[in-house]
Backbone bond lengths (Angstrom), bond angles and torsions (degrees), N, CA, C in turn:
res aa  C-N    CA-C-N  psi(-1)  N-CA   C-N-CA  omega(-1)  CA-C   N-CA-C  phi
1 X - - - 1.451 - - 1.541 106.58 -
2 X 1.297 117.90 136.13 1.433 123.39 177.06 1.539 111.07 -75.95
3 X 1.313 114.18 153.76 1.490 118.84 177.15 1.497 108.58 -76.64
4 X 1.342 119.14 152.27 1.442 120.56 176.89 1.540 111.24 -62.30
5 X 1.313 118.49 152.65 1.466 121.55 -177.08 1.501 114.30 -74.05
6 X 1.326 117.38 -2.70 1.462 122.07 -178.52 1.534 109.06 -120.25
7 X 1.330 117.92 159.41 1.411 123.40 177.39 1.523 109.53 -143.31
8 X 1.327 116.31 132.41 1.461 118.56 177.21 1.510 109.83 -72.83
9 X 1.307 118.17 149.40 1.451 124.38 -174.73 1.541 108.89 -55.23
10 X 1.294 116.16 122.74 1.488 121.82 178.02 1.492 114.67 82.36
11 X 1.313 119.94 -6.85 1.441 121.73 -179.55 1.530 109.40 -75.67
12 X 1.327 114.51 139.02 1.438 118.97 179.31 1.535 110.02 -107.94
13 X 1.269 116.77 144.18 1.483 120.23 177.93 1.529 108.57 -76.63
14 X 1.339 117.49 142.74 1.481 119.37 177.58 1.527 110.48 -67.55
15 X 1.329 114.95 146.38 1.427 121.78 175.26 1.544 108.03 -81.83
16 X 1.303 114.81 127.92 1.488 119.19 -178.83 1.523 107.88 -118.08
17 X 1.313 113.54 150.97 1.455 119.04 177.74 1.471 110.42 -82.83
18 X 1.320 116.25 176.47 1.452 122.43 179.74 1.561 107.58 -71.18
19 X 1.326 114.50 151.42 1.472 117.02 179.29 1.558 109.64 -71.19
20 X 1.327 117.25 161.68 1.481 117.99 177.15 1.501 110.76 -65.13
21 X 1.311 114.41 155.89 1.470 121.39 177.98 1.535 108.27 -69.68
22 X 1.314 116.47 151.15 1.461 120.24 -179.35 1.524 110.43 -55.68
23 X 1.339 116.80 124.21 1.456 120.90 178.51 1.524 113.78 94.26
24 X 1.344 118.22 -9.07 1.449 119.43 -176.79 1.516 115.29 -64.53
25 X 1.310 115.55 -24.69 1.498 120.77 -179.82 1.499 113.20 -102.82
26 X 1.336 118.86 11.89 1.450 120.96 -175.61 1.521 111.72 -59.98
27 X 1.312 118.72 -45.32 1.481 120.96 179.35 1.503 112.26 -62.43
28 X 1.330 117.74 -40.37 1.455 121.24 177.58 1.532 111.86 -63.30
29 X 1.301 115.86 -43.14 1.468 120.27 -177.32 1.525 109.98 -69.35
30 X 1.340 116.79 -52.15 1.450 120.81 -178.04 1.529 113.87 -68.62
31 X 1.337 115.34 -37.25 1.462 119.42 179.97 1.523 112.51 -82.24
32 X 1.294 116.36 -52.08 1.474 120.53 -175.35 1.517 112.60 -73.41
33 X 1.303 118.27 -49.72 1.461 122.34 -173.28 1.496 111.77 -80.97
34 X 1.368 117.01 -40.50 1.458 119.02 -176.00 1.521 113.59 -102.13
35 X 1.352 116.14 -5.22 1.466 119.31 173.83 1.515 115.80 77.77
36 X 1.334 118.70 18.04 1.464 119.80 178.88 1.535 109.73 -74.69
37 X 1.323 116.53 142.40 1.466 121.33 177.92 1.501 110.59 -82.72
38 X 1.343 114.82 169.65 1.472 120.94 176.59 1.507 112.57 -58.11
39 X 1.353 115.80 -38.16 1.477 120.90 179.42 1.511 110.63 -65.39
40 X 1.355 115.08 -41.33 1.452 119.34 179.41 1.518 111.66 -65.92
41 X 1.333 116.80 -38.07 1.459 119.81 178.63 1.526 109.91 -66.76
42 X 1.368 116.94 -41.45 1.448 121.51 176.89 1.520 111.96 -59.80
43 X 1.340 117.66 -40.80 1.449 121.15 179.26 1.544 110.77 -66.18
44 X 1.313 117.02 -40.25 1.460 120.40 178.07 1.535 110.82 -64.06
45 X 1.314 115.73 -37.57 1.475 120.03 177.22 1.559 110.53 -67.65
46 X 1.332 116.17 -42.44 1.452 120.32 -178.32 1.502 110.01 -64.25
47 X 1.325 117.70 -33.41 1.452 121.40 179.62 1.534 112.55 -88.64
48 X 1.343 114.35 5.86 1.477 122.27 179.23 1.516 114.19 58.45
49 X 1.343 115.82 34.93 1.430 122.47 176.84 1.526 110.22 -83.50
50 X 1.336 113.66 -39.02 1.478 119.80 174.24 1.485 109.89 -122.24
């Protein structure tokens, strides 16, 4: 998310870390959000789907 285009006098912007590398959250998204098991994720990797 981009910072707002305005800043209050004396306010400092929070320091943020670098974003995750592409694909770093794939297991969390597919497992946590979509409910895929570890075996299902392994099968998708073996078939080069993810």
